[in-house]
C-alpha positions as CSV (number, residue, x, y, z in Angstrom):
1,M,-25.0,-5.7,238.6
2,K,-25.4,-2.0,238.5
3,K,-21.7,-1.6,238.0
4,R,-21.7,-3.7,234.9
5,R,-24.7,-1.8,233.4
6,S,-22.8,1.5,233.8
7,T,-19.8,0.0,232.1
8,F,-21.9,-1.2,229.2
9,L,-23.5,2.2,228.8
10,L,-20.1,3.9,228.7
11,L,-18.8,1.6,226.0
12,A,-21.9,2.1,223.9
13,A,-21.5,5.8,224.1
14,V,-17.9,5.5,222.9
15,L,-18.9,3.4,220.0
16,I,-21.7,5.8,218.9
17,L,-19.3,8.7,219.2
18,A,-16.7,6.9,217.0
19,C,-19.3,6.4,214.2
20,T,-20.3,10.1,214.0
21,C,-16.7,11.7,214.1
22,P,-14.5,12.1,210.9
23,A,-11.9,9.5,210.4
24,I,-8.6,10.3,211.9
25,G,-5.5,9.4,209.8
26,A,-2.3,8.2,211.1
27,T,-1.0,11.8,211.3
28,G,-4.2,13.7,211.8
29,A,-7.4,14.8,210.2
30,N,-7.4,15.0,206.4
31,P,-8.1,18.6,205.4
32,P,-11.0,19.2,203.0
33,A,-10.0,19.0,199.3
34,T,-9.5,22.3,197.5
35,A,-9.5,23.0,193.8
36,T,-6.0,23.3,192.3
37,P,-5.7,26.1,189.7
38,E,-4.6,24.9,186.2
39,A,-1.1,26.1,185.4
40,A,-1.0,28.6,182.5
41,S,0.6,27.3,179.3
42,P,3.8,29.1,178.5
43,T,3.6,31.4,175.5
44,P,5.9,30.3,172.6
45,A,9.0,32.5,172.2
46,A,8.1,33.3,168.6
47,A,4.8,34.7,169.7
48,I,6.4,37.2,172.1
49,E,6.5,40.7,170.5
50,A,9.7,42.7,171.1
51,P,9.0,46.1,172.5
52,S,9.3,48.9,169.9
53,P,12.7,50.7,170.3
54,T,12.6,54.4,171.2
55,N,15.2,57.1,170.4
56,T,16.8,54.9,167.7
57,V,20.1,56.3,166.3
58,A,20.7,55.6,162.6
59,A,23.9,53.8,161.7
60,P,26.5,56.1,160.2
61,T,26.7,56.2,156.5
62,A,30.1,55.1,155.0
63,C,32.1,58.2,153.8
64,T,34.3,58.1,150.8
65,A,37.4,60.4,150.6
66,Q,37.0,62.8,147.7
67,L,37.8,66.3,146.5
68,S,36.1,69.0,144.6
69,A,38.1,71.4,142.3
70,N,37.9,75.0,143.4
71,S,38.6,76.2,139.9
72,S,39.9,74.6,136.7
73,V,43.0,72.8,137.8
74,F,45.7,70.6,136.2
75,V,46.1,66.9,137.0
76,R,49.8,66.0,136.9
77,K,52.0,62.9,136.7
78,G,53.4,63.7,140.2
79,P,53.0,65.9,143.2
80,G,54.6,69.1,141.9
81,T,54.5,71.6,139.1
82,E,57.7,70.2,137.7
83,Y,55.7,67.1,136.6
84,D,53.9,67.2,133.2
85,D,50.2,67.7,133.3
86,I,48.0,64.8,132.0
87,G,44.7,66.6,132.0
88,S,42.5,68.8,134.2
89,L,39.5,69.0,136.5
90,N,36.8,71.6,135.8
91,T,35.5,73.9,138.6
92,G,33.3,71.8,141.0
93,Q,34.4,68.5,139.4
94,I,34.7,65.7,142.0
95,A,37.3,63.0,142.1
96,A,37.9,60.1,144.5
97,I,41.1,60.4,146.7
98,A,43.3,57.3,146.8
99,G,46.3,58.7,148.7
100,K,48.5,61.7,149.4
101,N,52.2,62.7,149.3
102,S,54.2,62.5,152.5
103,E,53.7,66.2,153.2
104,G,50.0,66.0,152.7
105,T,50.0,68.9,150.2
106,W,49.0,66.9,147.0
107,W,46.2,64.4,146.6
108,Y,46.6,61.1,144.6
109,I,43.2,60.8,142.8
110,V,41.5,58.3,140.6
111,Y,41.9,59.6,137.1
112,P,41.2,57.0,134.4
113,S,43.2,58.6,131.6
114,G,46.3,59.0,133.8
115,P,49.2,56.5,134.3
116,G,47.7,53.5,136.1
117,G,44.4,55.2,136.2
118,H,45.6,57.9,138.7
119,G,46.9,61.4,138.8
120,W,48.0,64.2,141.3
121,V,46.2,67.4,142.2
122,S,47.4,70.2,144.5
123,G,45.5,70.4,147.8
124,S,45.8,74.2,147.6
125,V,43.3,74.4,144.7
126,T,40.8,71.7,145.9
127,T,38.5,71.0,148.8
128,A,38.8,67.5,150.3
129,T,36.2,65.7,152.5
130,C,36.1,62.4,154.4
131,V,39.9,62.1,154.5
132,S,40.9,59.7,157.3
133,G,44.2,59.8,159.2
134,S,45.0,56.3,157.7
135,L,45.0,57.5,154.1
136,A,47.8,55.9,152.2
137,V,51.0,57.8,151.5
138,I,51.9,57.3,147.9
139,V,55.6,57.3,146.8
140,P,55.7,59.7,143.8
141,P,57.5,59.0,140.5
142,P,61.1,60.3,140.1
143,T,61.3,64.0,139.8
144,P,61.7,64.8,136.1
145,V,65.0,66.2,135.0
146,P,64.3,69.4,133.0
147,P,65.6,69.4,129.5
148,T,68.7,71.5,128.8
149,V,67.6,74.5,126.8
150,V,68.5,78.1,126.0
151,T,67.0,80.1,128.8
152,G,68.0,83.6,127.7
153,V,69.2,85.5,124.7
154,S,70.3,89.1,124.2
155,V,71.3,90.6,120.8
156,S,72.8,93.9,119.9
157,V,74.3,95.5,116.8
158,D,77.0,98.1,116.4
159,P,76.8,100.7,115.1
160,T,73.0,101.2,115.3
161,E,73.3,104.2,112.9
162,I,75.4,104.3,109.7
163,H,75.7,107.6,107.7
164,V,76.8,107.4,104.1
165,A,77.1,110.6,102.1
166,G,75.0,110.5,98.9
167,C,74.6,106.7,99.4
168,M,77.9,106.3,97.4
169,G,80.0,104.3,99.9
170,P,82.2,103.2,101.3
171,I,80.2,101.8,104.2
172,Q,81.6,100.5,107.5
173,L,81.4,97.0,108.8
174,S,78.7,96.2,111.4
175,T,79.1,93.7,114.2
176,V,76.2,91.8,115.7
177,T,76.7,90.3,119.2
178,A,74.6,87.8,121.1
179,T,74.7,86.6,124.7
180,I,73.4,83.1,125.0
181,E,72.4,81.5,128.3
182,V,71.6,77.8,128.9
183,N,70.5,75.8,132.0
184,G,73.0,72.9,131.5
185,P,75.5,71.1,129.2
186,I,74.4,71.4,125.6
187,K,75.8,71.8,122.1
188,I,73.9,74.2,119.8
189,K,74.1,75.4,116.3
190,Y,73.4,79.0,115.6
191,H,73.7,81.8,112.9
192,F,72.6,85.4,112.4
193,D,70.1,86.4,109.9
194,T,70.0,89.9,108.4
195,D,67.4,91.7,106.4
196,Q,70.0,92.9,103.9
197,N,72.6,90.1,103.8
198,G,70.4,87.1,104.6
199,A,71.7,84.2,106.7
200,L,75.3,84.6,107.9
201,P,77.6,81.5,108.4
202,T,76.4,78.7,110.9
203,H,78.6,78.0,114.0
204,T,78.6,75.4,116.7
205,L,78.8,76.3,120.4
206,N,79.5,73.9,123.3
207,F,78.4,74.5,126.9
208,N,79.9,72.1,129.5
209,E,77.6,73.4,132.2
210,A,74.9,76.0,132.8
211,G,76.0,79.5,132.1
212,A,76.2,82.2,129.4
213,K,78.6,82.9,126.5
214,D,79.0,85.7,124.0
215,V,79.2,85.2,120.3
216,S,79.6,87.7,117.5
217,E,79.7,88.1,113.7
218,T,80.7,90.9,111.3
219,F,78.9,91.8,108.1
220,L,79.0,94.5,105.5
221,P,75.5,96.0,104.9
222,P,74.7,97.1,101.3
223,V,74.4,100.9,101.0
224,A,70.7,101.6,101.0
225,A,68.9,104.0,103.2
226,G,66.5,102.4,105.7
227,T,66.0,100.6,109.0
228,Y,66.9,96.9,109.1
229,K,66.9,94.0,111.5
230,V,69.4,91.3,112.4
231,K,68.4,88.4,114.5
232,L,69.9,85.2,116.1
233,V,68.7,81.8,115.0
234,I,69.4,78.6,117.1
235,D,68.6,75.4,115.3
236,G,65.6,73.5,116.9
237,M,64.8,76.2,119.5
238,N,62.0,78.7,119.7
239,L,63.4,82.0,121.0
240,G,60.0,83.7,121.2
241,G,59.8,86.1,124.1
242,M,63.6,86.6,124.2
243,D,65.6,89.6,123.0
244,F,66.8,87.8,119.9
245,Q,67.0,90.6,117.4
246,A,68.4,94.2,117.0
247,K,67.9,97.0,114.6
248,Y,70.2,99.4,112.7
249,K,69.6,102.3,110.4
250,I,71.4,103.6,107.3
251,F,71.2,107.3,106.5
252,C,72.2,108.8,103.1
């Protein structure tokens, strides 16, 4: 009987203990609940400010090839002094460069009054800037053929002094001679003109190539004391700056 009572008391103790202990889960005691922090809402991409750049380098400015005239210079039809000039640039005047010749010694510039709106200027009398290595090489127009002209004249008269006693005659004949030089084939018409006798007969002279020829004419001066001139005249040509006349003197 005593044994049963002890068993009963042990069972009661177990039951009381079960009521006061925390419930045990299948896998162990459940830990106390803890507060879960609320996740931060992502900031919209548009609202994110980009950091201010530091040590910013400015983009290079486009550079246009151009030149400035060092003095008053001719603008020509082609890259060379053998080409006709079509205008000029004043000292300091600027023009855009559109190309160059193959040697790089002449610039092909924008020149509205030139053929096709362009012209050529020598690099030796200008200062160029912003010229790239890829600048176009422009084929120049054909080299002009210089016109065939008289390039030199020399006139003499013989005698240069004529003495006539008492101005009563007779008087000797005079001879005027001219050396005419040309730069190519040409046909010219010429005559001599004297102060005393006026124009002497006209002649035609043919040149088959560049060179020089001598021509002459005789005339009889009137007897009159004084100094006179005789000159060469070539039709259609200006002989200014050449030795185209000579003098003779008559003494009585």
